[in-house]
N, CA, C, O and the ligand as a Tripos MOL2 file, in Angstrom:
@<TRIPOS>MOLECULE
protein
  309   307    78     0     0
PROTEIN
NO_CHARGES

@<TRIPOS>ATOM
      1 N          24.0480  103.1530  -35.7360 N.3       1 MET1
      2 CA         23.6750  104.2290  -36.6580 C.3       1 MET1
      3 C          22.3580  103.8930  -37.3430 C.2       1 MET1
      4 O          21.5260  104.7660  -37.5890 O.2       1 MET1
      5 N          22.1840  102.5960  -37.6500 N.am      2 GLN2
      6 CA         20.9560  102.1680  -38.3030 C.3       2 GLN2
      7 C          19.7450  102.4290  -37.3960 C.2       2 GLN2
      8 O          18.6860  102.8660  -37.8470 O.2       2 GLN2
      9 N          19.9420  102.1430  -36.0960 N.am      3 THR3
     10 CA         18.8620  102.3470  -35.1390 C.3       3 THR3
     11 C          18.5110  103.8210  -35.0480 C.2       3 THR3
     12 O          17.3350  104.1830  -35.0080 O.2       3 THR3
     13 N          19.5210  104.6640  -35.0150 N.am      4 PHE4
     14 CA         19.2760  106.1060  -34.9550 C.3       4 PHE4
     15 C          18.4490  106.5530  -36.1610 C.2       4 PHE4
     16 O          17.5160  107.3450  -36.0310 O.2       4 PHE4
     17 N          18.8160  106.0230  -37.3530 N.am      5 GLY5
     18 CA         18.0850  106.3620  -38.5720 C.3       5 GLY5
     19 C          16.6170  105.9830  -38.4780 C.2       5 GLY5
     20 O          15.7350  106.7200  -38.9180 O.2       5 GLY5
     21 N          16.3760  104.8180  -37.8950 N.am      6 LEU6
     22 CA         15.0000  104.3560  -37.7360 C.3       6 LEU6
     23 C          14.2050  105.2680  -36.8150 C.2       6 LEU6
     24 O          13.0690  105.6380  -37.1110 O.2       6 LEU6
     25 N          14.8170  105.6200  -35.7040 N.am      7 VAL7
     26 CA         14.1530  106.4890  -34.7440 C.3       7 VAL7
     27 C          13.8060  107.8200  -35.4100 C.2       7 VAL7
     28 O          12.7090  108.3530  -35.2450 O.2       7 VAL7
     29 N          14.7700  108.3340  -36.1620 N.am      8 HIS8
     30 CA         14.5670  109.6130  -36.8420 C.3       8 HIS8
     31 C          13.4030  109.5130  -37.8250 C.2       8 HIS8
     32 O          12.5460  110.3940  -37.8910 O.2       8 HIS8
     33 N          13.3940  108.4150  -38.5890 N.am      9 LEU9
     34 CA         12.3400  108.1970  -39.5710 C.3       9 LEU9
     35 C          10.9810  108.1360  -38.8900 C.2       9 LEU9
     36 O          10.0080  108.7160  -39.3710 O.2       9 LEU9
     37 N          10.9210  107.4300  -37.7670 N.am     10 ASP10
     38 CA          9.6590  107.3010  -37.0520 C.3      10 ASP10
     39 C           9.1240  108.6490  -36.6040 C.2      10 ASP10
     40 O           7.9370  108.9320  -36.7680 O.2      10 ASP10
     41 N           9.9880  109.4850  -36.0380 N.am     11 SER11
     42 CA          9.4780  110.7560  -35.5460 C.3      11 SER11
     43 C           9.0530  111.6550  -36.7030 C.2      11 SER11
     44 O           8.1160  112.4430  -36.5700 O.2      11 SER11
     45 N           9.7430  111.5380  -37.8390 N.am     12 GLU12
     46 CA          9.3050  112.3020  -39.0140 C.3      12 GLU12
     47 C           7.9670  111.7990  -39.5270 C.2      12 GLU12
     48 O           7.1010  112.5850  -39.9100 O.2      12 GLU12
     49 N           7.8080  110.4820  -39.5310 N.am     13 ALA13
     50 CA          6.5520  109.8960  -39.9870 C.3      13 ALA13
     51 C           5.4140  110.3180  -39.0640 C.2      13 ALA13
     52 O           4.3060  110.5990  -39.5220 O.2      13 ALA13
     53 N           5.6910  110.3620  -37.7790 N.am     14 LEU14
     54 CA          4.6820  110.8000  -36.8150 C.3      14 LEU14
     55 C           4.2680  112.2420  -37.0890 C.2      14 LEU14
     56 O           3.0790  112.5590  -37.1330 O.2      14 LEU14
     57 N           5.2530  113.1060  -37.2710 N.am     15 GLU15
     58 CA          4.9360  114.5090  -37.5000 C.3      15 GLU15
     59 C           4.2030  114.7070  -38.8200 C.2      15 GLU15
     60 O           3.3190  115.5570  -38.9270 O.2      15 GLU15
     61 N           4.5790  113.9130  -39.8290 N.am     16 ALA16
     62 CA          3.9250  114.0250  -41.1250 C.3      16 ALA16
     63 C           2.4730  113.5620  -41.0400 C.2      16 ALA16
     64 O           1.6050  114.0830  -41.7400 O.2      16 ALA16
     65 N           2.2160  112.5710  -40.1680 N.am     17 SER17
     66 CA          0.8600  112.0460  -40.0340 C.3      17 SER17
     67 C          -0.0260  112.9490  -39.1820 C.2      17 SER17
     68 O          -1.2520  112.8980  -39.2740 O.2      17 SER17
     69 N           0.6050  113.7720  -38.3560 N.am     18 PHE18
     70 CA         -0.1480  114.6590  -37.4660 C.3      18 PHE18
     71 C           0.3580  116.0910  -37.6070 C.2      18 PHE18
     72 O           0.9290  116.6520  -36.6720 O.2      18 PHE18
     73 N           0.1430  116.6750  -38.7840 N.am     19 PRO19
     74 CA          0.6990  118.0170  -39.0320 C.3      19 PRO19
     75 C           0.1620  119.0760  -38.0750 C.2      19 PRO19
     76 O           0.8200  120.0890  -37.8360 O.2      19 PRO19
     77 N          -1.0390  118.8460  -37.5230 N.am     20 GLU20
     78 CA         -1.6060  119.8510  -36.6000 C.3      20 GLU20
     79 C          -0.8620  119.9030  -35.2720 C.2      20 GLU20
     80 O          -1.0510  120.8340  -34.4890 O.2      20 GLU20
     81 N          -0.0060  118.8960  -35.0100 N.am     21 PHE21
     82 CA          0.7650  118.8760  -33.7650 C.3      21 PHE21
     83 C           2.0510  119.6790  -33.8890 C.2      21 PHE21
     84 O           2.6620  120.0600  -32.8900 O.2      21 PHE21
     85 N           2.4450  119.9260  -35.1180 N.am     22 ARG22
     86 CA          3.7750  120.4850  -35.3520 C.3      22 ARG22
     87 C           4.0690  121.7560  -34.5270 C.2      22 ARG22
     88 O           5.1690  121.8930  -33.9910 O.2      22 ARG22
     89 N           3.0970  122.6880  -34.4210 N.am     23 PRO23
     90 CA          3.4060  123.9080  -33.6440 C.3      23 PRO23
     91 C           3.6750  123.6450  -32.1710 C.2      23 PRO23
     92 O           4.2620  124.4860  -31.4900 O.2      23 PRO23
     93 N           3.2520  122.4840  -31.6680 N.am     24 TYR24
     94 CA          3.3450  122.2210  -30.2230 C.3      24 TYR24
     95 C           4.4930  121.3000  -29.8530 C.2      24 TYR24
     96 O           4.9090  121.2390  -28.6960 O.2      24 TYR24
     97 N           5.0080  120.5730  -30.8620 N.am     25 ILE25
     98 CA          6.1080  119.6450  -30.5820 C.3      25 ILE25
     99 C           7.3440  120.4440  -30.1900 C.2      25 ILE25
    100 O           7.7270  121.3860  -30.8830 O.2      25 ILE25
    101 N           7.9610  120.0660  -29.0820 N.am     26 GLY26
    102 CA          9.1300  120.7840  -28.5910 C.3      26 GLY26
    103 C           8.7860  121.8900  -27.6070 C.2      26 GLY26
    104 O           9.6790  122.5340  -27.0570 O.2      26 GLY26
    105 N           7.4600  122.1190  -27.3750 N.am     27 LYS27
    106 CA          7.0450  123.1810  -26.4610 C.3      27 LYS27
    107 C           6.7050  122.6450  -25.0760 C.2      27 LYS27
    108 O           6.3550  123.4080  -24.1760 O.2      27 LYS27
    109 N           6.8100  121.3260  -24.9090 N.am     28 CYS28
    110 CA          6.4970  120.7360  -23.6090 C.3      28 CYS28
    111 C           7.5630  121.1300  -22.5960 C.2      28 CYS28
    112 O           8.6690  121.5290  -22.9600 O.2      28 CYS28
    113 N           7.2100  121.0120  -21.3180 N.am     29 ARG29
    114 CA          8.1680  121.3820  -20.2850 C.3      29 ARG29
    115 C           9.4130  120.4940  -20.3690 C.2      29 ARG29
    116 O          10.5410  120.9660  -20.2240 O.2      29 ARG29
    117 N           9.1810  119.1900  -20.6070 N.am     30 PHE30
    118 CA         10.3010  118.2590  -20.6680 C.3      30 PHE30
    119 C          10.6320  117.9450  -22.1220 C.2      30 PHE30
    120 O           9.7410  117.6880  -22.9320 O.2      30 PHE30
    121 N          11.9120  117.9680  -22.4400 N.am     31 ARG31
    122 CA         12.3440  117.7160  -23.8100 C.3      31 ARG31
    123 C          11.9990  116.2950  -24.2570 C.2      31 ARG31
    124 O          11.7390  116.0450  -25.4340 O.2      31 ARG31
    125 N          12.0020  115.3610  -23.2830 N.am     32 ASP32
    126 CA         11.6870  113.9730  -23.6290 C.3      32 ASP32
    127 C          10.2500  113.6250  -23.2640 C.2      32 ASP32
    128 O           9.9350  112.4750  -22.9570 O.2      32 ASP32
    129 N           9.3830  114.6360  -23.3010 N.am     33 CYS33
    130 CA          7.9780  114.4480  -22.9360 C.3      33 CYS33
    131 C           7.3470  113.3450  -23.7870 C.2      33 CYS33
    132 O           7.5560  113.2720  -24.9980 O.2      33 CYS33
    133 N           6.5650  112.4840  -23.1130 N.am     34 ARG34
    134 CA          5.8780  111.3850  -23.8210 C.3      34 ARG34
    135 C           4.4770  111.8200  -24.2490 C.2      34 ARG34
    136 O           3.7690  111.0690  -24.9200 O.2      34 ARG34
    137 N           4.0860  113.0180  -23.8640 N.am     35 HIS35
    138 CA          2.7570  113.5500  -24.1850 C.3      35 HIS35
    139 C           1.6490  112.6440  -23.6310 C.2      35 HIS35
    140 O           0.5770  112.5060  -24.2190 O.2      35 HIS35
    141 N           1.9440  112.0420  -22.4980 N.am     36 ASP36
    142 CA          0.9900  111.0980  -21.9370 C.3      36 ASP36
    143 C           0.4880  111.5980  -20.5910 C.2      36 ASP36
    144 O          -0.6570  112.0340  -20.4700 O.2      36 ASP36
    145 N           1.3650  111.5320  -19.5590 N.am     37 SER37
    146 CA          0.9160  111.9770  -18.2410 C.3      37 SER37
    147 C           1.8710  113.0070  -17.6340 C.2      37 SER37
    148 O           1.7740  113.3160  -16.4460 O.2      37 SER37
    149 N           2.8030  113.5450  -18.4520 N.am     38 GLU38
    150 CA          3.7460  114.5310  -17.9470 C.3      38 GLU38
    151 C           3.0300  115.8570  -17.6560 C.2      38 GLU38
    152 O           2.0640  116.2140  -18.3300 O.2      38 GLU38
    153 N           3.5260  116.5820  -16.6340 N.am     39 PRO39
    154 CA          2.9640  117.9160  -16.3910 C.3      39 PRO39
    155 C           3.4180  118.8960  -17.4660 C.2      39 PRO39
    156 O           4.4810  118.7310  -18.0650 O.2      39 PRO39
    157 N           2.5940  119.9240  -17.7040 N.am     40 ASP40
    158 CA          2.9300  120.9780  -18.6710 C.3      40 ASP40
    159 C           3.2820  120.4250  -20.0500 C.2      40 ASP40
    160 O           4.2740  120.8260  -20.6590 O.2      40 ASP40
    161 N           2.4560  119.5010  -20.5280 N.am     41 CYS41
    162 CA          2.6400  118.9690  -21.8720 C.3      41 CYS41
    163 C           1.9010  119.8730  -22.8600 C.2      41 CYS41
    164 O           0.6890  120.0640  -22.7560 O.2      41 CYS41
    165 N           2.6390  120.4180  -23.8080 N.am     42 ALA42
    166 CA          2.0520  121.3550  -24.7680 C.3      42 ALA42
    167 C           0.9980  120.6840  -25.6430 C.2      42 ALA42
    168 O          -0.0190  121.2960  -25.9700 O.2      42 ALA42
    169 N           1.2360  119.4390  -26.0190 N.am     43 LEU43
    170 CA          0.2760  118.7220  -26.8690 C.3      43 LEU43
    171 C          -1.0300  118.4660  -26.1160 C.2      43 LEU43
    172 O          -2.1160  118.6550  -26.6650 O.2      43 LEU43
    173 N          -0.9210  118.0390  -24.8640 N.am     44 ARG44
    174 CA         -2.1420  117.7680  -24.0980 C.3      44 ARG44
    175 C          -2.9020  119.0520  -23.8170 C.2      44 ARG44
    176 O          -4.1320  119.0790  -23.8750 O.2      44 ARG44
    177 N          -2.1610  120.1280  -23.5090 N.am     45 GLU45
    178 CA         -2.8180  121.4040  -23.2530 C.3      45 GLU45
    179 C          -3.5590  121.8850  -24.4970 C.2      45 GLU45
    180 O          -4.6770  122.3930  -24.4050 O.2      45 GLU45
    181 N          -2.9290  121.7230  -25.6630 N.am     46 ALA46
    182 CA         -3.5620  122.1390  -26.9210 C.3      46 ALA46
    183 C          -4.8300  121.3190  -27.1680 C.2      46 ALA46
    184 O          -5.8570  121.8600  -27.5780 O.2      46 ALA46
    185 N          -4.7490  120.0130  -26.9170 N.am     47 ALA47
    186 CA         -5.9190  119.1480  -27.1120 C.3      47 ALA47
    187 C          -7.0330  119.5470  -26.1540 C.2      47 ALA47
    188 O          -8.2010  119.6210  -26.5380 O.2      47 ALA47
    189 N          -6.6560  119.8070  -24.8910 N.am     48 GLU48
    190 CA         -7.6640  120.1220  -23.8890 C.3      48 GLU48
    191 C          -8.2890  121.4950  -24.1260 C.2      48 GLU48
    192 O          -9.4250  121.7320  -23.7170 O.2      48 GLU48
    193 N          -7.5610  122.4030  -24.7840 N.am     49 SER49
    194 CA         -8.1520  123.7130  -25.0570 C.3      49 SER49
    195 C          -8.7750  123.7550  -26.4540 C.2      49 SER49
    196 O          -9.1280  124.8270  -26.9440 O.2      49 SER49
    197 N          -8.9100  122.5790  -27.1000 N.am     50 GLY50
    198 CA         -9.6810  122.4990  -28.3360 C.3      50 GLY50
    199 C          -8.9320  122.8580  -29.6090 C.2      50 GLY50
    200 O          -9.5590  123.0810  -30.6440 O.2      50 GLY50
    201 N          -7.5880  122.9190  -29.5590 N.am     51 LYS51
    202 CA         -6.8120  123.2140  -30.7660 C.3      51 LYS51
    203 C          -6.9200  122.0640  -31.7750 C.2      51 LYS51
    204 O          -6.9210  122.2730  -32.9880 O.2      51 LYS51
    205 N          -7.0090  120.8630  -31.2400 N.am     52 PHE52
    206 CA         -7.3190  119.6820  -32.0660 C.3      52 PHE52
    207 C          -8.0170  118.6830  -31.1570 C.2      52 PHE52
    208 O          -8.0540  118.8570  -29.9390 O.2      52 PHE52
    209 N          -8.5730  117.6280  -31.7610 N.am     53 GLU53
    210 CA         -9.3450  116.6660  -30.9880 C.3      53 GLU53
    211 C          -8.4460  115.8280  -30.0720 C.2      53 GLU53
    212 O          -7.3570  115.4090  -30.4640 O.2      53 GLU53
    213 N          -8.9210  115.5960  -28.8570 N.am     54 VAL54
    214 CA         -8.1950  114.7510  -27.9110 C.3      54 VAL54
    215 C          -7.9840  113.3730  -28.5330 C.2      54 VAL54
    216 O          -6.9670  112.7170  -28.3100 O.2      54 VAL54
    217 N          -8.9830  112.9520  -29.3240 N.am     55 LYS55
    218 CA         -8.9060  111.6750  -30.0420 C.3      55 LYS55
    219 C          -7.6380  111.5810  -30.8950 C.2      55 LYS55
    220 O          -7.0290  110.5150  -30.9880 O.2      55 LYS55
    221 N          -7.2440  112.6880  -31.5130 N.am     56 ARG56
    222 CA         -6.0560  112.7200  -32.3650 C.3      56 ARG56
    223 C          -4.7940  112.4740  -31.5410 C.2      56 ARG56
    224 O          -3.8570  111.8210  -32.0000 O.2      56 ARG56
    225 N          -4.7820  113.0040  -30.3210 N.am     57 LEU57
    226 CA         -3.6280  112.7770  -29.4520 C.3      57 LEU57
    227 C          -3.5420  111.3030  -29.0700 C.2      57 LEU57
    228 O          -2.4500  110.7380  -29.0050 O.2      57 LEU57
    229 N          -4.6940  110.6810  -28.8180 N.am     58 ARG58
    230 CA         -4.7090  109.2450  -28.5170 C.3      58 ARG58
    231 C          -4.1640  108.4440  -29.7000 C.2      58 ARG58
    232 O          -3.3930  107.5010  -29.5250 O.2      58 ARG58
    233 N          -4.5850  108.8420  -30.9180 N.am     59 GLN59
    234 CA         -4.1100  108.1590  -32.1200 C.3      59 GLN59
    235 C          -2.6000  108.3020  -32.2470 C.2      59 GLN59
    236 O          -1.9000  107.3630  -32.6270 O.2      59 GLN59
    237 N          -2.1160  109.4900  -31.9240 N.am     60 PHE60
    238 CA         -0.6780  109.7570  -31.9670 C.3      60 PHE60
    239 C           0.0630  108.8220  -31.0130 C.2      60 PHE60
    240 O           1.0740  108.2250  -31.3830 O.2      60 PHE60
    241 N          -0.4430  108.6960  -29.7810 N.am     61 LEU61
    242 CA          0.2100  107.8450  -28.7820 C.3      61 LEU61
    243 C           0.1640  106.3780  -29.2110 C.2      61 LEU61
    244 O           1.1320  105.6410  -29.0240 O.2      61 LEU61
    245 N          -0.9800  105.9540  -29.7950 N.am     62 ASP62
    246 CA         -1.1030  104.5700  -30.2730 C.3      62 ASP62
    247 C          -0.1180  104.3080  -31.4110 C.2      62 ASP62
    248 O           0.5510  103.2750  -31.4480 O.2      62 ASP62
    249 N          -0.0430  105.2570  -32.3310 N.am     63 PHE63
    250 CA          0.8590  105.1390  -33.4820 C.3      63 PHE63
    251 C           2.3010  105.0110  -32.9980 C.2      63 PHE63
    252 O           3.0590  104.1720  -33.4840 O.2      63 PHE63
    253 N           2.6620  105.8460  -32.0470 N.am     64 ARG64
    254 CA          4.0290  105.8110  -31.5280 C.3      64 ARG64
    255 C           4.3150  104.4650  -30.8530 C.2      64 ARG64
    256 O           5.3910  103.8950  -31.0300 O.2      64 ARG64
    257 N           3.3470  103.9620  -30.0780 N.am     65 THR65
    258 CA          3.5210  102.6630  -29.4200 C.3      65 THR65
    259 C           3.7580  101.5800  -30.4610 C.2      65 THR65
    260 O           4.6160  100.7150  -30.2850 O.2      65 THR65
    261 N           2.9880  101.6330  -31.5530 N.am     66 GLU66
    262 CA          3.1650  100.6430  -32.6220 C.3      66 GLU66
    263 C           4.5550  100.7410  -33.2300 C.2      66 GLU66
    264 O           5.1890   99.7210  -33.5000 O.2      66 GLU66
    265 N           5.0310  101.9570  -33.4470 N.am     67 CYS67
    266 CA          6.3770  102.1560  -33.9950 C.3      67 CYS67
    267 C           7.4130  101.5420  -33.0620 C.2      67 CYS67
    268 O           8.3520  100.8790  -33.5020 O.2      67 CYS67
    269 N           7.2230  101.7760  -31.7600 N.am     68 GLU68
    270 CA          8.1970  101.2770  -30.7840 C.3      68 GLU68
    271 C           8.1780   99.7570  -30.7120 C.2      68 GLU68
    272 O           9.2260   99.1220  -30.5940 O.2      68 GLU68
    273 N           6.9860   99.1750  -30.7840 N.am     69 LEU69
    274 CA          6.8770   97.7180  -30.7580 C.3      69 LEU69
    275 C           7.5210   97.1350  -32.0070 C.2      69 LEU69
    276 O           8.2400   96.1380  -31.9350 O.2      69 LEU69
    277 N           7.2610   97.7610  -33.1590 N.am     70 GLY70
    278 CA          7.8190   97.2940  -34.4190 C.3      70 GLY70
    279 C           9.3320   97.3280  -34.3920 C.2      70 GLY70
    280 O          10.0030   96.4200  -34.8830 O.2      70 GLY70
    281 N           9.8610   98.4070  -33.8030 N.am     71 ARG71
    282 CA         11.3050   98.5660  -33.7280 C.3      71 ARG71
    283 C          11.9100   97.4640  -32.8620 C.2      71 ARG71
    284 O          12.9480   96.8960  -33.2010 O.2      71 ARG71
    285 N          11.2470   97.1660  -31.7320 N.am     72 ARG72
    286 CA         11.7350   96.1470  -30.8230 C.3      72 ARG72
    287 C          11.7640   94.7860  -31.5270 C.2      72 ARG72
    288 O          12.7170   94.0210  -31.3780 O.2      72 ARG72
    289 N          10.7040   94.4970  -32.2960 N.am     73 GLN73
    290 CA         10.6470   93.2280  -33.0230 C.3      73 GLN73
    291 C          11.7640   93.1740  -34.0700 C.2      73 GLN73
    292 O          12.3930   92.1340  -34.2670 O.2      73 GLN73
    293 N          12.0000   94.2960  -34.7320 N.am     74 ALA74
    294 CA         13.0340   94.3430  -35.7670 C.3      74 ALA74
    295 C          14.4100   94.0640  -35.1580 C.2      74 ALA74
    296 O          15.2920   93.5120  -35.8160 O.2      74 ALA74
    297 N          14.5770   94.4570  -33.8870 N.am     75 GLN75
    298 CA         15.8590   94.2390  -33.2360 C.3      75 GLN75
    299 C          15.9320   92.8720  -32.5780 C.2      75 GLN75
    300 O          16.9660   92.5020  -32.0230 O.2      75 GLN75
    301 N          14.8360   92.1180  -32.6370 N.am     76 GLY76
    302 CA         14.8160   90.7580  -32.1350 C.3      76 GLY76
    303 C          14.6750   90.6620  -30.6250 C.2      76 GLY76
    304 O          15.1680   89.7110  -30.0190 O.2      76 GLY76
    305 N          13.9940   91.6540  -29.9960 N.am     77 TRP77
    306 CA         13.7940   91.5830  -28.5550 C.3      77 TRP77
    307 C          12.6420   90.6450  -28.2400 C.2      77 TRP77
    308 O          12.3090   90.4470  -27.0720 O.2      77 TRP77
    309 ZN          4.2500  116.6390  -24.3470 Zn       78 ZN78
@<TRIPOS>BOND
     1     1     2 1
     2     2     3 1
     3     3     4 2
     4     3     5 am
     5     5     6 1
     6     6     7 1
     7     7     8 2
     8     7     9 am
     9     9    10 1
    10    10    11 1
    11    11    12 2
    12    11    13 am
    13    13    14 1
    14    14    15 1
    15    15    16 2
    16    15    17 am
    17    17    18 1
    18    18    19 1
    19    19    20 2
    20    19    21 am
    21    21    22 1
    22    22    23 1
    23    23    24 2
    24    23    25 am
    25    25    26 1
    26    26    27 1
    27    27    28 2
    28    27    29 am
    29    29    30 1
    30    30    31 1
    31    31    32 2
    32    31    33 am
    33    33    34 1
    34    34    35 1
    35    35    36 2
    36    35    37 am
    37    37    38 1
    38    38    39 1
    39    39    40 2
    40    39    41 am
    41    41    42 1
    42    42    43 1
    43    43    44 2
    44    43    45 am
    45    45    46 1
    46    46    47 1
    47    47    48 2
    48    47    49 am
    49    49    50 1
    50    50    51 1
    51    51    52 2
    52    51    53 am
    53    53    54 1
    54    54    55 1
    55    55    56 2
    56    55    57 am
    57    57    58 1
    58    58    59 1
    59    59    60 2
    60    59    61 am
    61    61    62 1
    62    62    63 1
    63    63    64 2
    64    63    65 am
    65    65    66 1
    66    66    67 1
    67    67    68 2
    68    67    69 am
    69    69    70 1
    70    70    71 1
    71    71    72 2
    72    71    73 am
    73    73    74 1
    74    74    75 1
    75    75    76 2
    76    75    77 am
    77    77    78 1
    78    78    79 1
    79    79    80 2
    80    79    81 am
    81    81    82 1
    82    82    83 1
    83    83    84 2
    84    83    85 am
    85    85    86 1
    86    86    87 1
    87    87    88 2
    88    87    89 am
    89    89    90 1
    90    90    91 1
    91    91    92 2
    92    91    93 am
    93    93    94 1
    94    94    95 1
    95    95    96 2
    96    95    97 am
    97    97    98 1
    98    98    99 1
    99    99   100 2
   100    99   101 am
   101   101   102 1
   102   102   103 1
   103   103   104 2
   104   103   105 am
   105   105   106 1
   106   106   107 1
   107   107   108 2
   108   107   109 am
   109   109   110 1
   110   110   111 1
   111   111   112 2
   112   111   113 am
   113   113   114 1
   114   114   115 1
   115   115   116 2
   116   115   117 am
   117   117   118 1
   118   118   119 1
   119   119   120 2
   120   119   121 am
   121   121   122 1
   122   122   123 1
   123   123   124 2
   124   123   125 am
   125   125   126 1
   126   126   127 1
   127   127   128 2
   128   127   129 am
   129   129   130 1
   130   130   131 1
   131   131   132 2
   132   131   133 am
   133   133   134 1
   134   134   135 1
   135   135   136 2
   136   135   137 am
   137   137   138 1
   138   138   139 1
   139   139   140 2
   140   139   141 am
   141   141   142 1
   142   142   143 1
   143   143   144 2
   144   143   145 am
   145   145   146 1
   146   146   147 1
   147   147   148 2
   148   147   149 am
   149   149   150 1
   150   150   151 1
   151   151   152 2
   152   151   153 am
   153   153   154 1
   154   154   155 1
   155   155   156 2
   156   155   157 am
   157   157   158 1
   158   158   159 1
   159   159   160 2
   160   159   161 am
   161   161   162 1
   162   162   163 1
   163   163   164 2
   164   163   165 am
   165   165   166 1
   166   166   167 1
   167   167   168 2
   168   167   169 am
   169   169   170 1
   170   170   171 1
   171   171   172 2
   172   171   173 am
   173   173   174 1
   174   174   175 1
   175   175   176 2
   176   175   177 am
   177   177   178 1
   178   178   179 1
   179   179   180 2
   180   179   181 am
   181   181   182 1
   182   182   183 1
   183   183   184 2
   184   183   185 am
   185   185   186 1
   186   186   187 1
   187   187   188 2
   188   187   189 am
   189   189   190 1
   190   190   191 1
   191   191   192 2
   192   191   193 am
   193   193   194 1
   194   194   195 1
   195   195   196 2
   196   195   197 am
   197   197   198 1
   198   198   199 1
   199   199   200 2
   200   199   201 am
   201   201   202 1
   202   202   203 1
   203   203   204 2
   204   203   205 am
   205   205   206 1
   206   206   207 1
   207   207   208 2
   208   207   209 am
   209   209   210 1
   210   210   211 1
   211   211   212 2
   212   211   213 am
   213   213   214 1
   214   214   215 1
   215   215   216 2
   216   215   217 am
   217   217   218 1
   218   218   219 1
   219   219   220 2
   220   219   221 am
   221   221   222 1
   222   222   223 1
   223   223   224 2
   224   223   225 am
   225   225   226 1
   226   226   227 1
   227   227   228 2
   228   227   229 am
   229   229   230 1
   230   230   231 1
   231   231   232 2
   232   231   233 am
   233   233   234 1
   234   234   235 1
   235   235   236 2
   236   235   237 am
   237   237   238 1
   238   238   239 1
   239   239   240 2
   240   239   241 am
   241   241   242 1
   242   242   243 1
   243   243   244 2
   244   243   245 am
   245   245   246 1
   246   246   247 1
   247   247   248 2
   248   247   249 am
   249   249   250 1
   250   250   251 1
   251   251   252 2
   252   251   253 am
   253   253   254 1
   254   254   255 1
   255   255   256 2
   256   255   257 am
   257   257   258 1
   258   258   259 1
   259   259   260 2
   260   259   261 am
   261   261   262 1
   262   262   263 1
   263   263   264 2
   264   263   265 am
   265   265   266 1
   266   266   267 1
   267   267   268 2
   268   267   269 am
   269   269   270 1
   270   270   271 1
   271   271   272 2
   272   271   273 am
   273   273   274 1
   274   274   275 1
   275   275   276 2
   276   275   277 am
   277   277   278 1
   278   278   279 1
   279   279   280 2
   280   279   281 am
   281   281   282 1
   282   282   283 1
   283   283   284 2
   284   283   285 am
   285   285   286 1
   286   286   287 1
   287   287   288 2
   288   287   289 am
   289   289   290 1
   290   290   291 1
   291   291   292 2
   292   291   293 am
   293   293   294 1
   294   294   295 1
   295   295   296 2
   296   295   297 am
   297   297   298 1
   298   298   299 1
   299   299   300 2
   300   299   301 am
   301   301   302 1
   302   302   303 1
   303   303   304 2
   304   303   305 am
   305   305   306 1
   306   306   307 1
   307   307   308 2
@<TRIPOS>SUBSTRUCTURE
     1 MET1         2 RESIDUE 1 A MET
     2 GLN2         6 RESIDUE 1 A GLN
     3 THR3        10 RESIDUE 1 A THR
     4 PHE4        14 RESIDUE 1 A PHE
     5 GLY5        18 RESIDUE 1 A GLY
     6 LEU6        22 RESIDUE 1 A LEU
     7 VAL7        26 RESIDUE 1 A VAL
     8 HIS8        30 RESIDUE 1 A HIS
     9 LEU9        34 RESIDUE 1 A LEU
    10 ASP10       38 RESIDUE 1 A ASP
    11 SER11       42 RESIDUE 1 A SER
    12 GLU12       46 RESIDUE 1 A GLU
    13 ALA13       50 RESIDUE 1 A ALA
    14 LEU14       54 RESIDUE 1 A LEU
    15 GLU15       58 RESIDUE 1 A GLU
    16 ALA16       62 RESIDUE 1 A ALA
    17 SER17       66 RESIDUE 1 A SER
    18 PHE18       70 RESIDUE 1 A PHE
    19 PRO19       74 RESIDUE 1 A PRO
    20 GLU20       78 RESIDUE 1 A GLU
    21 PHE21       82 RESIDUE 1 A PHE
    22 ARG22       86 RESIDUE 1 A ARG
    23 PRO23       90 RESIDUE 1 A PRO
    24 TYR24       94 RESIDUE 1 A TYR
    25 ILE25       98 RESIDUE 1 A ILE
    26 GLY26      102 RESIDUE 1 A GLY
    27 LYS27      106 RESIDUE 1 A LYS
    28 CYS28      110 RESIDUE 1 A CYS
    29 ARG29      114 RESIDUE 1 A ARG
    30 PHE30      118 RESIDUE 1 A PHE
    31 ARG31      122 RESIDUE 1 A ARG
    32 ASP32      126 RESIDUE 1 A ASP
    33 CYS33      130 RESIDUE 1 A CYS
    34 ARG34      134 RESIDUE 1 A ARG
    35 HIS35      138 RESIDUE 1 A HIS
    36 ASP36      142 RESIDUE 1 A ASP
    37 SER37      146 RESIDUE 1 A SER
    38 GLU38      150 RESIDUE 1 A GLU
    39 PRO39      154 RESIDUE 1 A PRO
    40 ASP40      158 RESIDUE 1 A ASP
    41 CYS41      162 RESIDUE 1 A CYS
    42 ALA42      166 RESIDUE 1 A ALA
    43 LEU43      170 RESIDUE 1 A LEU
    44 ARG44      174 RESIDUE 1 A ARG
    45 GLU45      178 RESIDUE 1 A GLU
    46 ALA46      182 RESIDUE 1 A ALA
    47 ALA47      186 RESIDUE 1 A ALA
    48 GLU48      190 RESIDUE 1 A GLU
    49 SER49      194 RESIDUE 1 A SER
    50 GLY50      198 RESIDUE 1 A GLY
    51 LYS51      202 RESIDUE 1 A LYS
    52 PHE52      206 RESIDUE 1 A PHE
    53 GLU53      210 RESIDUE 1 A GLU
    54 VAL54      214 RESIDUE 1 A VAL
    55 LYS55      218 RESIDUE 1 A LYS
    56 ARG56      222 RESIDUE 1 A ARG
    57 LEU57      226 RESIDUE 1 A LEU
    58 ARG58      230 RESIDUE 1 A ARG
    59 GLN59      234 RESIDUE 1 A GLN
    60 PHE60      238 RESIDUE 1 A PHE
    61 LEU61      242 RESIDUE 1 A LEU
    62 ASP62      246 RESIDUE 1 A ASP
    63 PHE63      250 RESIDUE 1 A PHE
    64 ARG64      254 RESIDUE 1 A ARG
    65 THR65      258 RESIDUE 1 A THR
    66 GLU66      262 RESIDUE 1 A GLU
    67 CYS67      266 RESIDUE 1 A CYS
    68 GLU68      270 RESIDUE 1 A GLU
    69 LEU69      274 RESIDUE 1 A LEU
    70 GLY70      278 RESIDUE 1 A GLY
    71 ARG71      282 RESIDUE 1 A ARG
    72 ARG72      286 RESIDUE 1 A ARG
    73 GLN73      290 RESIDUE 1 A GLN
    74 ALA74      294 RESIDUE 1 A ALA
    75 GLN75      298 RESIDUE 1 A GLN
    76 GLY76      302 RESIDUE 1 A GLY
    77 TRP77      306 RESIDUE 1 A TRP
    78 ZN78       309 GROUP 0 **** ****
């Protein structure tokens, strides 16, 4: 349950840090989209059509990677 809480907190923190992504989150073809190399990714399409900077999407992916690494360390992996 603690792990679930952490995951939830991370995704909220991500959305709070990138409010311009909010309209696109959940619009990807795949529900578990990583917004990286998946086809029909709503976030990537928005970035590529100039809704926000592609740089911001990179920052989002980096931030998420850091969260995941931090979580792994917290669990002692
Ligand atoms: Zn996506």
